[in-house]
N, C-alpha and C positions, 0 to 999 in steps of 0.2 A: 444599528445592530453590528454593522461592520464598519469600522472606521475606513478601510480601503475598499471601496465598492466597485472596482474593476478588477476582474479577476479573470485570469487566462488558465486553463486547464489543458495541459499537454499530455494527450492521451485520451481516447474517447471509447476505452473498451469496458471490461465487466465493471470497473469502478468509476471510471472517467464520466462516463454518460450519466448514470444515475445521480451521481455528485453533481453535475452540472444542473441537472434538472430540479435536485433538492435547493440549489443555490439561486436558481432562476429567479424566483419571486422576490428573493431577500436582497439581491445587489442591484446596481445600476446597469452593469453590464457584465456578461458573462461570454467568453470566447472559448472555443474548444478546438482541439487539433484532431485530424484523422488522416491517415494515408490514401483514402479513398475518396474521388469525387462522388461516386455514387452515395456514400455515407455523409458526404456534405449535405447531399440534396434530403436524405431521410432526416437528417438533424435539423434542417431548416424547416421540414414540416413541423418539428416540435418547437418552432420558434427560437432555435438556437443558432447562434451565428457561428459557423464552423469555417475552418481554412485546413486545406491540403498540404500537411507538414511532415516531413520526413528528415529527421536529424542528421541521417547519414547522406543526406542530399539537399541540403537547405537551398530554397529559392528564394526570390525578391519578397515574398509576401511574409517572411518571417518578420519583419520589423512592423508591418501590419498587425500582426497576431500579437506582437509583445508591447503594444500600447496598452498596456495594463499597469496597474500598481503592485499586484500580488500574482505569481506564477506559480502554479501547482505541477509539478513535474511527476508524471505518473506512466511512465513507458518502461518497456522490457528492454530496452537497448542495452548492450553490454561493451559497447565499442567506445573505449575512453577517449578516442580522437574526436569522435563525432560530438561527445559532450563538451570538449575542449572548443570547437568550432561553435557550438551553441552558446558557451559562455562569452565567447568574443561578441556575438550579437546581442546578448543580454547586457551587457557592459555597456552596448551603445544604445539602450533602451529606456523606457521609464519604468523599468521594474524595479521596486525598493525590496521587496520581499520574495523570497523563494521558500516554497514547501516541497520539500524532495520526499517522494514516497520510496521507501527502501524496503528491506526484509531483514528478518530476524536470521537469516542464512548467514549474516555476517559472524554470528557467534559460532565457535566450533561445538560440533556435535557432542563433544563431551565437557562441555562448558558448565555443567551443573545450572545453579540458579544464574541466570544470566541477567546483568543489569546494565543500564545505558552507560554508566560510569567506568565499567571494565574497561581495561587496557587489553586491547586485541593484539597479542604477539604475532600472529599471521594476519596479515592484511588481505584479504580478497580484493578480487577485483571490484565487486560492489563497494566495498570500503574505501578504494582508492575513488571511487567515482563520487561517493558522499564528500569525501575531502576536498574534492575539486569546487564543491559548492560552499561546504561550510568554512573555508579557509580563504573565499574570495572576499574582498574588502569593497566590493561594489554596491553589495545589497547584504540584508539580513537573511540568514536561511536557518530554518529548522529541519530536523530530520525525522521521520515517522518510520520507525521500523515495524513493518505489520508481519504477524505470524501467517501460518497458513490461512488461505482465504475459504470461507463457506458462505452460502447463502443462495440466492436464486441461480439456478442453473449450474450449482456447485453443491450438490448435495453429498455429503460423505459417504452415504450408503453405495453411490454409484462409482467411488472413486477405484475400486478393483474389481469391477464387474467382467473386464476383459480378461480376467484369469491371472493378472499381476500378483506377486506374492506380497504380503505385508511384511516388509523386511524390519528386522529387530523389533519384534512385536511386542516386548515389553517394555520398550522406551515410551516416553510420554509424548502425548500430543501436544502441540501449541497452534492454537487455532483462534480465529478471530470472525465474527458475521460480519457482511457487507453492511448491515446497519450500523453497527459500531464503528466501521472504518469511517462512514459518511459523518456520524455524530462528533467522532474523536477530530476529524478535519476541521469542522466546523467550530467546534470548541476551541482549538488553537486560534483559528482565524479571529473569532470574536474576542478571545482574551489576548491578542498580539503576543503570543509566547513565542518569541523569536530567538534565534541563538541557542536553540534546544536540540537535544536528542530525547524522543519518546519512544518507547515500545507500546505497541498495540497488540495485545493479547488477552483473551478471557481469562477468568479466574481458575478454572478447573483443567485438571491435567491427566486424564484417565490414560491407560495404557493403549497403545494402538491397537493391541489384540481387542480388549473389551470395546473399546470404542466403535471401530469400523465393523466388528462383528455386529454389534448391536444395531448400527446404522443400516448395514445390509439387511438384516433380519427385519428391520421396520418396513423395507420397501418389498419385503417378499423374496429378495435375493438369497442364495446360499452364503454361508459365512465365507469370508476369503481365507485362503491357506496364510497361515501365520508362522512365520521362520524366527524363532527363538534364539537370541544369542545370550548365553549365560554371563552373567556378571558384567554386561556392557554397561558403560556409562551413559547418562541419558541428560539432556538439556531441557531446562526448564526456563521459560521467559518469564521474568519478574515484571509486573505491571505496576508495583506500587506507586511509581513516579507519578502517572498521569493522575492517579487517583488522590495523592497528597498535594501535587501542586497545582493541578487543573482543578481538583475535585470532581473528576470524571465519574459518572454513574452509568454503568453499563446496561444496555439494553437486554443483552443475552450476556450475563456474567457466567453462566453456566451452558456450556455447550451442549450438555446431554438434555437440555430442557428447551431446545430451539422448537418453536411451532412451526412446522414445516407444512 
């Protein structure tokens, strides 16, 4: 099923752990990183081999963790120098392929229909980190730019219950469910779709006002306060590439019809 049967996942949070558990029975070995020894023990209870790794303070165990063919990087660190040090270790390792989990935040807010082929005039910190990996010649790298994440423990009806305002409420939402994040990652691994950039975002884009009000109402919460900016530009993430190139079929193409 997977040509490269040894996979490491850097980051064991909301996406990393369920991804590891989904891959566990399908590959020869799966390694997962965490920054907590307690979590190592908890993951061990799920028969997952885990290591304490902090890329801002790399230890000797990094090379043991990197004894894999494919590395999935799924962390929130924004320190470019930390990634540069990580790359030095990757270059010394057996890693042949890197899947870097990024975000559609690399596209400007007023970017209209945002496609992977777009030339970004303003390079965010995250875009610079992407390029560290895509321009490295020691391995093949693919980048997935995920839209806003929803799913278990991330019900959009709870996003604004603390009283925060929905800003620019007429702008369109760009979201993807955890189940599709995992399926898309596995699709890329199975098809060996390397040296690519893919957007990961559901098909529909209701306004923030309509969507978050409906989601709050579905949980019995009051509708959030919505601040409208007249004639503001909005960003819509295009997902045509994954459908055409990978033949990807969404589990939840319509974020308004997710079964919670």
